[in-house]
Structure formats: C-alpha cells, structure tokens
N, C-alpha and C positions, 0 to 999 in steps of 0.2 A: 198644329200646323205642320206639314212636312216642309222639308227645306227643299227649295227648288234650285237647279243650276243654273247659271245665268247661260244664255245662247250666246256661244262665242262664234265669231266669223273666222274661218281657218284660211288663212292667205298663203300664197306660194312665197314664203319669205326667201327660200334657196334660190328661186329665180331673180328676186328682187336684188337680194344681196350680191348675187353674180353681176347682175347689170351694174349695180352701183360700183362693185370692185372695178370693172372694166374703165368706168368712167373715171376712178379714181386714178387708176394706173395711166391713162390718157391725161389727165390734168397734170401728173407729175412728170411727164414727159415734157409738158410745155414750162416747167418751172424754170428759172434763172439758175445756174450752178451753185450760186450761194445758198439757195433754198434748196437744192437737191441734196447738198451736203447736210444740210440740217435735218432733213428728212431721212437719212440714211442714219445718221447718228442718234436721231431719236428713235428709229427702229431698232438699233441694235441695243439700245438701252432699255428699253421695253422689253425684248426678247429676253435679256439677262435677268430683267426682275421677274421672268417667269409667265409672261403674258402670251397667249397663242399669236401666231403669225397674223392672223386676220384682225385681232384686238391691237396688237401692234401697229399694223398697218393704217388702221383707223386712228388710232391716237396720234401716230405721227402726221398723217396728212391734216388733222384738226387743228394741231398745234402749228402746223407751218400755215396754214390758211389765217389763223388766229394772228400770228406775228406779221403776214402780210398785210391784213388788214390794218393793224395797229402802226406798222410803218406806212401805209398811202402807198402801198403797191398794187391794191386792186383797184378795178373799175369802180367808181362809185356810182350810184343809181340816181 
C-alpha cells in the first residue's frame, strides 16, 4: 500500500503571531515597575543564551505571568 500524506491545514501563523505579539506588548505596558524590570532582565538573559528576540520575549512574558500568578497578582476567575 502506498504511504499517504496527512492533510494539513495551513494557517496564517505569521498574522496570528503578530497579533499575539502586539497583545504581549500591551500587557507589558500595564505591568507594575517591578515586573517590567523582571521582564527586561529575563529578556536580556535569554538573548545572551542565544535565543531569538521573538523567543526571548515569549519566554520572558510567560515567566513574568507565571510569577504574577504564583504571587497572587493576577485576577482570579
């Protein structure tokens, strides 16, 4: 039997990532000064490790959000 390729749905990942990026920048602007400093420090550390700017920003924001959640600084649902 011949091998068949799975049909993959192509999405516009570039458009989606740009929209997510703008949202992240907006959320960063709303952070307290302490968390902005934390974001900047993590961003610089990730870049020094050789990560791309896009990956570094994603990792930095995720880390800040995780910390805020643990410390109870986020709205609970």
